[in-house]
C-alpha positions as CSV (number, residue, x, y, z in Angstrom):
1,M,-11.7,7.1,34.6
2,S,-12.3,3.6,33.9
3,E,-11.2,0.3,35.1
4,L,-8.1,-1.2,33.8
5,N,-9.1,-4.3,32.2
6,R,-8.5,-6.0,28.9
7,E,-12.1,-5.0,27.3
8,S,-11.3,-1.2,28.3
9,V,-7.9,-1.2,26.9
10,E,-9.7,-2.7,23.8
11,A,-12.3,-0.2,23.6
12,I,-9.8,2.8,23.6
13,L,-7.8,1.0,20.8
14,A,-11.3,0.7,19.1
15,K,-11.2,4.8,19.4
16,I,-8.0,5.2,17.6
17,T,-8.2,5.4,13.2
18,D,-5.3,3.6,11.5
19,P,-4.6,6.9,9.0
20,Y,-3.9,4.5,5.9
21,L,-6.5,1.3,6.5
22,R,-9.3,4.4,7.6
23,Q,-10.1,2.1,9.9
24,D,-9.6,1.6,14.0
25,L,-7.2,-0.5,15.2
26,S,-10.3,-3.4,16.4
27,A,-11.6,-3.3,13.0
28,A,-7.9,-3.7,11.6
29,N,-7.6,-6.6,13.1
30,A,-4.6,-4.8,14.6
31,I,-4.7,-6.3,18.0
32,K,-3.2,-9.3,19.0
33,S,-2.5,-9.4,22.4
34,V,-3.4,-6.6,25.6
35,K,-1.2,-7.6,29.1
36,I,-2.2,-5.3,32.4
37,D,0.0,-5.5,35.4
38,K,-1.8,-3.1,37.6
39,D,-1.4,0.6,36.0
40,K,0.7,-1.2,33.7
41,V,0.1,-1.8,30.0
42,E,1.9,-4.2,27.4
43,I,0.0,-4.3,23.7
44,D,1.0,-6.4,20.7
45,L,-0.2,-4.9,17.2
46,V,0.1,-6.4,13.9
47,L,-0.2,-4.2,10.6
48,G,-0.8,-5.9,7.3
49,Y,1.6,-3.3,5.3
50,P,4.7,-1.5,5.9
51,A,4.6,1.4,8.0
52,E,8.0,1.7,9.9
53,G,7.6,5.4,9.2
54,Y,4.8,5.7,11.1
55,H,5.1,3.6,13.9
56,G,6.5,5.9,16.2
57,E,3.7,8.1,15.6
58,L,1.0,5.5,16.2
59,I,2.6,4.3,19.9
60,T,3.0,8.0,21.0
61,V,-0.9,8.5,19.9
62,I,-1.8,5.0,22.1
63,Q,-0.3,6.2,25.1
64,D,-1.3,9.4,25.0
65,K,-4.9,7.9,24.6
66,L,-4.4,5.2,27.3
67,R,-2.7,7.5,29.8
68,A,-6.1,10.3,29.0
69,D,-8.7,8.0,29.5
70,A,-7.6,4.8,31.7
71,G,-5.0,6.4,33.7
72,V,-2.4,4.1,32.4
73,A,0.7,4.9,33.9
74,A,3.1,3.2,31.1
75,A,2.3,1.5,27.9
76,N,4.8,-0.6,26.2
77,I,3.8,-1.0,22.7
78,H,5.2,-3.7,20.2
79,I,4.1,-3.1,16.5
80,K,5.2,-5.8,13.7
81,T,4.1,-6.0,10.0
82,N,2.6,-9.4,8.8
83,I,2.5,-8.9,4.7
84,T,0.1,-11.1,3.1
85,P,-0.6,-12.3,-0.6
86,H,-3.3,-10.6,-2.5
87,S,-5.8,-12.2,-5.1
88,V,-4.9,-11.3,-8.7
89,Q,-6.6,-11.8,-12.1
90,K,-8.6,-15.1,-12.4
91,G,-6.9,-17.6,-14.4
92,V,-3.5,-15.8,-13.4
93,H,-1.1,-17.5,-10.4
94,L,1.1,-15.5,-7.9
95,L,4.7,-16.1,-8.6
96,P,6.9,-18.0,-6.4
97,N,8.4,-16.7,-3.7
98,V,6.5,-13.1,-4.5
99,K,3.7,-12.1,-2.2
100,N,1.8,-9.2,-4.2
101,T,2.5,-7.5,-7.6
102,I,2.2,-3.8,-8.1
103,A,2.0,-2.5,-11.9
104,I,3.3,1.4,-12.1
105,A,1.5,2.2,-15.4
106,S,1.1,5.3,-17.3
107,G,-1.0,6.2,-20.5
108,K,1.6,8.2,-22.2
109,G,5.8,8.6,-21.9
110,G,7.3,11.2,-20.2
111,V,5.5,11.6,-17.2
112,G,8.3,10.6,-14.9
113,K,6.7,6.8,-14.5
114,S,9.8,4.9,-14.1
115,T,11.8,7.2,-11.7
116,T,8.2,7.4,-9.3
117,A,8.4,3.4,-10.1
118,I,11.9,3.0,-8.6
119,N,11.7,5.6,-5.7
120,L,7.9,4.0,-4.9
121,A,10.1,0.6,-3.9
122,L,13.0,2.1,-2.4
123,A,9.8,3.6,-0.2
124,L,8.3,0.4,0.9
125,Q,11.7,-1.1,1.2
126,A,12.7,1.8,3.8
127,E,9.0,0.9,5.3
128,G,10.0,-2.3,6.3
129,A,9.0,-4.4,3.1
130,N,11.3,-6.8,1.2
131,V,11.1,-5.2,-2.3
132,G,11.8,-6.3,-6.0
133,I,11.5,-4.2,-9.2
134,L,11.0,-5.6,-12.8
135,D,11.8,-3.3,-15.8
136,A,8.8,-4.5,-18.0
137,D,10.0,-2.0,-20.8
138,I,11.4,-4.0,-23.3
139,Y,11.8,-1.6,-25.7
140,G,13.1,1.6,-23.7
141,P,14.8,-0.4,-20.2
142,S,15.6,2.6,-18.1
143,Q,16.6,0.9,-14.5
144,P,19.8,-0.4,-15.2
145,R,20.8,3.2,-15.8
146,M,18.5,4.7,-12.6
147,L,19.7,2.2,-10.1
148,G,23.7,2.3,-11.7
149,C,23.2,-1.2,-12.0
150,H,25.1,-2.5,-15.3
151,S,26.3,-5.8,-14.7
152,K,24.7,-9.4,-16.1
153,P,22.8,-11.4,-13.5
154,D,24.1,-14.8,-12.4
155,T,22.9,-17.8,-13.4
156,M,23.2,-21.3,-11.2
157,D,21.7,-23.7,-13.9
158,G,22.0,-22.4,-16.7
159,K,18.0,-21.7,-17.1
160,T,17.5,-19.5,-14.5
161,V,18.9,-15.8,-13.5
162,E,19.8,-14.6,-10.1
163,P,18.2,-10.8,-9.6
164,N,20.7,-8.3,-9.4
165,I,21.2,-6.4,-6.1
166,S,20.9,-2.5,-6.1
167,Y,20.4,-0.7,-3.0
168,G,19.0,-3.4,-1.2
169,L,16.4,-4.0,-4.0
170,Q,15.9,-7.4,-6.1
171,T,16.0,-5.9,-9.8
172,M,15.8,-7.5,-13.4
173,S,15.6,-5.6,-16.9
174,I,15.9,-7.0,-20.2
175,G,18.7,-4.0,-19.9
176,Y,21.1,-6.0,-18.0
177,L,21.2,-8.7,-21.0
178,I,21.8,-5.8,-23.9
179,E,24.3,-3.1,-24.4
180,E,22.5,0.3,-23.9
181,D,22.6,1.5,-27.0
182,T,21.3,-2.0,-28.7
183,P,17.7,-1.1,-29.9
184,M,15.0,-4.2,-29.4
185,I,13.8,-4.1,-33.0
186,W,11.1,-7.2,-32.1
187,R,7.3,-8.0,-32.6
188,G,4.8,-8.0,-29.9
189,P,4.5,-11.8,-29.2
190,M,8.5,-11.8,-29.0
191,V,8.1,-8.9,-26.3
192,T,5.7,-10.5,-24.3
193,S,7.6,-13.7,-24.6
194,A,10.5,-11.9,-23.2
195,L,8.9,-10.4,-20.8
196,E,7.3,-13.5,-19.4
197,Q,10.9,-15.3,-19.3
198,L,12.4,-12.3,-17.2
199,L,9.7,-12.5,-15.0
200,H,8.8,-16.3,-14.4
201,D,12.8,-17.2,-14.7
202,T,14.1,-14.8,-12.2
203,N,14.8,-16.4,-8.8
204,W,13.3,-13.8,-6.6
205,V,13.4,-14.3,-3.1
206,D,11.2,-14.0,-0.5
207,L,9.5,-10.4,-1.5
208,D,6.4,-9.2,-0.1
209,Y,6.2,-6.6,-3.3
210,L,7.5,-7.2,-6.7
211,V,7.2,-3.6,-8.5
212,I,6.4,-3.8,-12.4
213,D,7.5,-0.8,-14.6
214,L,5.1,-1.3,-17.2
215,P,5.7,0.4,-20.7
216,P,4.0,3.4,-21.7
217,G,0.8,3.4,-23.6
218,T,-2.5,1.1,-23.3
219,G,-2.0,-1.0,-26.7
220,D,-1.9,-4.8,-27.6
221,I,1.5,-5.4,-25.8
222,Q,0.5,-3.5,-22.7
223,L,-3.2,-5.3,-22.6
224,T,-1.7,-8.5,-23.2
225,L,0.8,-8.1,-20.5
226,C,-2.0,-7.0,-17.6
227,Q,-3.7,-10.2,-18.7
228,K,-0.8,-12.6,-18.2
229,I,0.9,-10.8,-15.3
230,P,-0.3,-11.3,-12.5
231,V,-1.0,-8.2,-10.5
232,S,-1.9,-7.8,-7.2
233,G,-2.8,-3.8,-8.0
234,A,-1.9,-0.6,-10.4
235,I,-1.0,2.8,-9.6
236,I,-1.0,5.0,-12.6
237,V,1.2,8.2,-13.2
238,T,0.4,11.2,-14.8
239,T,1.0,15.0,-14.8
240,P,-1.6,17.3,-13.7
241,Q,-1.6,18.3,-17.8
242,D,-4.7,17.7,-19.6
243,I,-2.7,15.8,-22.4
244,A,-1.2,13.5,-20.0
245,L,-4.7,12.9,-17.8
246,L,-6.8,12.0,-21.3
247,D,-4.1,9.2,-21.6
248,A,-4.1,8.3,-18.0
249,K,-7.6,8.1,-17.8
250,K,-7.1,5.3,-20.4
251,G,-4.9,3.3,-18.6
252,L,-7.2,3.2,-15.8
253,K,-9.6,1.9,-17.7
254,M,-7.7,-0.6,-19.3
255,F,-7.1,-1.9,-15.5
256,E,-10.8,-2.0,-15.0
257,K,-11.2,-4.0,-18.7
258,V,-8.8,-6.8,-17.0
259,A,-10.2,-6.9,-13.3
260,V,-7.1,-5.2,-11.7
261,P,-7.8,-2.9,-8.9
262,V,-6.2,0.6,-9.5
263,L,-4.7,1.9,-6.0
264,G,-4.5,4.9,-6.9
265,I,-3.3,7.7,-8.6
266,I,0.4,9.6,-8.5
267,E,0.2,13.3,-9.7
268,N,4.2,13.6,-10.9
269,M,5.6,17.3,-11.7
270,S,2.8,18.9,-9.6
271,T,4.4,21.7,-8.8
272,H,7.9,23.5,-9.7
273,I,9.8,25.3,-6.9
274,C,12.3,27.7,-8.3
275,S,15.7,26.9,-7.0
276,Q,16.9,30.8,-6.9
277,C,14.1,32.5,-5.6
278,G,11.6,29.7,-3.8
279,H,8.6,31.1,-6.2
280,E,6.2,27.8,-6.3
281,E,4.4,27.3,-9.8
282,H,1.8,25.1,-11.1
283,I,3.8,24.9,-14.9
284,F,1.9,22.4,-15.8
285,G,-1.4,22.6,-14.5
286,A,-3.3,22.5,-11.0
287,G,-5.4,19.6,-9.4
288,G,-5.3,17.3,-12.7
289,G,-5.1,14.1,-10.4
290,E,-7.6,15.2,-7.9
291,R,-10.2,15.7,-10.2
292,M,-9.2,12.8,-11.8
293,S,-9.3,10.6,-8.5
294,K,-12.7,12.2,-7.8
295,Q,-14.3,11.6,-11.3
296,Y,-13.3,7.5,-11.2
297,G,-13.5,7.1,-7.2
298,V,-10.0,6.8,-7.1
299,E,-7.3,7.8,-4.3
300,L,-5.1,10.2,-5.3
301,L,-2.2,8.7,-3.1
302,G,0.3,11.6,-3.4
303,A,1.7,14.8,-5.5
304,L,5.9,15.0,-6.5
305,P,7.2,18.4,-7.5
306,L,9.2,19.0,-10.5
307,D,12.5,18.9,-8.5
308,I,16.0,18.9,-10.3
309,T,17.4,16.5,-7.3
310,I,15.1,13.7,-8.7
311,R,16.0,14.0,-12.2
312,E,19.7,14.4,-11.7
313,G,19.3,11.0,-9.2
314,A,17.8,9.0,-11.7
315,D,20.7,10.1,-14.3
316,E,23.3,9.1,-12.1
317,G,21.8,5.6,-10.8
318,K,21.4,7.6,-7.5
319,P,17.7,7.6,-6.8
320,T,16.2,10.3,-4.3
321,V,15.0,7.7,-1.9
322,A,17.8,6.2,-1.2
323,M,20.4,8.9,-1.3
324,Q,18.7,11.3,0.4
325,P,16.4,9.4,3.0
326,D,15.6,11.8,5.0
327,S,14.8,14.6,2.3
328,P,11.0,16.3,2.1
329,I,10.6,14.3,-1.1
330,S,11.9,11.1,0.2
331,K,9.2,11.8,2.9
332,I,6.6,12.4,0.3
333,Y,7.6,8.8,-1.6
334,R,7.4,6.8,2.0
335,E,4.2,8.6,2.6
336,I,2.8,7.3,-0.8
337,A,4.2,4.0,-0.3
338,R,2.3,3.6,3.2
339,R,-0.9,4.7,1.3
340,A,-0.8,2.1,-1.9
341,A,0.2,-0.7,0.5
342,A,-2.9,-0.3,3.4
343,K,-4.9,0.2,-0.1
344,L,-3.8,-3.2,-1.4
345,A,-3.7,-4.5,2.4
346,L,-7.2,-4.2,2.2
347,Q,-8.1,-6.0,-1.2
348,A,-8.7,-9.5,-1.0
349,K,-6.4,-11.9,0.0
350,D,-5.1,-15.1,-1.7
351,Y,-5.1,-18.4,0.4
352,T,-3.9,-21.0,-2.1
353,S,-0.8,-21.2,-0.8
354,K,-2.4,-22.8,2.5
355,F,-4.0,-25.4,0.1
356,P,-2.9,-28.7,0.9
357,K,-1.6,-30.4,-2.6
358,I,-3.2,-33.0,-3.8
359,V,-0.9,-35.9,-5.4
360,V,-2.6,-39.1,-7.0
361,E,-0.7,-42.4,-7.1
362,N,-1.3,-45.5,-9.1
363,N,-0.7,-48.5,-6.2
């Protein structure tokens, strides 16, 4: 048993790996202070991503390790979260009051992208982040229905709008400004302009993450949006089906072309479990997301089942993570949220907010 001092405690912490960052606590710069009083230790840790659902497990691992390796009688562990801004595409600037933007994309429609985006935003919030979500699908906005929020946003100055709040999320959608059955008969430039207005004219408040639910596809509109909208990282949603994977690969290539890092892939509708007999079946194929992740060197963030409660929740404006926070499905969403946020935490940081503003005056 080694002598109990700061160096020995930090050496023990350096043996503990964060499973989401895949770095030990020392390499991750998570150790902020170590205080020792005889055989008692007090440790302050700071993680760069939201993971409140993991804090308890990490504290237990640290306490057990300190007890076994150094005979520590009591270890008081404090974990805080410090989410910092990360860089976006060259020539594109971060939004005011938004630290990070995460684009949720799919190569084709019908893979559950919007449902996944809303539940992922709620999962990030459940893990301790301040989160907003922008419905970037001008032609087919689905966010108002999925969030059960239909009121027109307020405006204080007649020029900008306040985000609607639903389940604690700051939200914005063209669907808040039109009737649900009104078609948007607009050409590409109008769509791009409308989305830029929604993005820049919404008074977001101190967001750690703005989740952007992109329209499906990889055409001119999607490419233009990805060039003009600041994106810290992207997530591709697909099903295991070969046709969906073909289009998902196009989405991944699109982000590569505009220099946006892909945080990972989410395989939706991975399996179906019969609600009557419990039989599990891969009705859309098996292992497609994993094969794609290996082929392109992109992480498979998680796999979600085809479950009737997810669909019912989306249709009724009662998303799963908000209404069933302790369900197995919500736990999958939260696991995916931690993995995605940790992946983003490893990306290059944006320091423009720390630069002084230079003002030239004529005296």
